[in-house]
C-alpha positions, 0 to 999 in steps of 0.5 A: 452511495453515501457521498458523491464527493467520493471520487470512486463513485463516478468511475463506477457509475461510468462503467455501466452499460446504460446511461445513468442519471441521479435525481434528488427529491425535487427531481433535479439532476445531481449526477450524469454518467458519461454514457448518458451525456454521450447519448444526449450530446450534452455536457455535465454543466448543461444538465446539472441541477436541471429538472428531469423534465429537461430530459423528457419534455414530452413526458412532462405531464406524466412524470409525477405519476411515474415517480410516484409509482416508483415509490411502491414498485421495484422499478418502473420502465417506460419508453420515450422519444429523447432529443439529442443536442444535435436535434436527432431524436431517438427512442429511449428505454427508461427505467426508474428505481427508488434509492433505498440507501441513506444518501439523502441527496439521491432519491431516484436512479434513472437508467437510460438506453438507446432503444433504436438498435432493438427496434431495428432488430425487432423490425428485422425479425418481423420482416423475416417472420412475415416472409416465412409466413407468406412463403408457408402459404405460397400457392406457387410452392403448393402447386409445384410450379418450381421456376415460379416458386424459386423466384418467389423464395429467392426474391423474398429472402433477398429483401428480408436479408437485405443482401444483393444476391441469393441463389439456389443450387442442386448437385448432379447425381455424382456430386461432380458439379452443382447446377444453379436453379435460380440466381436472384439479383436485387439490383437487377430485380430478376433472376440472372443466368449463372453457369454450373460450377464443376467439382474439379475446379473447387474440390476443397470447397465441395468437400466442405459441403460434406463436412459442415452444416453452414459455410460462413465467410465474413471476408471471402476474399481472404478466407482460406475456405473460399480461396478456390472461388476467388478468381472464378466466382467472387471477384467477377460478381464483387462478392465479399461475404458468403453464407451457404446453407445446405438444402436437404430432402429426407436428411440427404443433402441435395444442394445449397442456398447461398446468401452473397453480400457484395461490395463490403464485408458482413457478419452473419448473426445467429438470427440470419443463420436461422432464417437461412435454414428456413429458406433452405427448407422452403426450397426443399419443399418446392423441389419435393412438391415439384417432383411429386407433381411431375410424378403425378403428371407422368402417372396420369399420362401413363394411366391415360395411355394404359386406358386407351390401350386397354380400350383398344384391346377390349374393342379388338377382342370384342370385334374378333369374337363377333367375327367368329360368331358371324362365321358360326352363324354362316356355318349354321345356315349351311348345316344340313340338319336341325341338330347341327344347326342348333349346336352352331347357334349355341356356340355363337350365343356363348361367344356373344356372351363373352363379346358383350363383356368386352363391349361393355368394358371398352365403353366403361370408365372402369376396366376391372368390373362391369355393371352386371345388370346392364351386361345381363340385359344385353345377354338376354336380348341376344338369346331372345333374338336367337330364339324368336319364333312366330309359333311360340311367345316366350316372355322374360320377366326381369327383377335385376338389381344393379350389381357390380362384378369383376370381369373374372366373375362376370363372364362365367356368370353370363355363360351360366345364364346363357346356358340355363335360359337357352335350356329353358327355351329349348326344353321347357315349353315343348309345343306350348304357344307361350311360356315365361322365364323369370330372372332375378338378381340381388346383392345383400352384404356382398352376397349375390343371389341369381334365380332363373325360373321357367313355367315348364313342367321341369325334369329329372335334374340328375339324369339330365346332367349326365347327358347334357353338355350345357349343364356340364358347362354350368357345373364347371362355371359354378365351381370356377366362381366358387358358387353353389347351385340348387335346382327345384322342379315343383312348379317348373324349373328353378335354378338358384345360384349364390356366391360371395363377392371377393 
């Protein structure tokens, strides 16, 4: 930059993509590039030898400190509002560099660029970012409300992309047609109806969905890719540019989201393509969430139906067992001797023990397990009522804790209690006027302990087992639930039963 008289220097400076201004030590303009003059709408004669303050009047007070900083820095960048000659101001990006060459006429080089396009891009990016942020927090999407979600996504996408029509489509199972699940029109500010499009009418366009990630057309009327759509879709809706982006769920393409620009052609830049991909993901999320919500609702409905059916089954089983128990009771009343009457009563009590489980189950919230404490209380009450006598008082002492048991264990264990307590009633007290039966139930670390003890004189357990049907039943039931049974007769009869819950 040894001499500005050199004719090649202005030509070189005019090739810069930024406007250039050269200043002397007095901050006076000694050269302006053509681009700079074009930005401000001035001629060279109007600016030559004018102070730099003439260009940046709003920065008048700050300019000296800015140029002083340029003495010690590689470059200084700042932004300022610059007035054009036509009184249309714009925000400029200004960079000041100190001239390190020997040319004494030029001390500073000022680079200036219209920052308006970058501001526009920044605002556009911000608008799209806020749209994505809002949709990522959408309650409609999270709650699986598909229609509301699609409207919200398409409306916000249309505003952010500044395009009139945005619509979402899903393929049928055979990919023979594509169904519109939402078509937002910004002019009408609502979702408008859109008919399904059959593959048979546009086979080549459908094939593009299988081969291309994004389908983009700047001039859809002339583009070969969209020629099949011209008469049946593009012209009726005045669509000139398209951007179709696949909607995928778990990698499988299930539909497309279409951005449709009307009235004029449009370039779709990379930023817009990326935004479109995010919108496609939002629609995919809305579809998945809605599908899961529907599945959950269907399961809840099926579970409710199953609950009602199970409740009805347990209720009917309990009623049927109760009817059989009543028949046995009638038969017992017709028995001609005490022995046969007792057999009928014992069978009735066993049925009542089983019926009690089904009664608790249809009254319970759970059909897999029962509160055995509540169950045992009911079984003991039935036995007491059965053996109630004016000549003998039998007191039952209970130390029963809350224990949850599954049905396959609860019924056998209740029958064991029925047999052993019945046995005590029948044989432990003889002609005594009173007696005591103690029952305890505890659970410790998934191990259940049941003890049944009476105040009678006890008996020879082994010998009695050989002739007692009731004790045969007990042994069979003990094996069924993988329990252990021990007997002691030192101070009455004591039965200890223990098993581990599965």
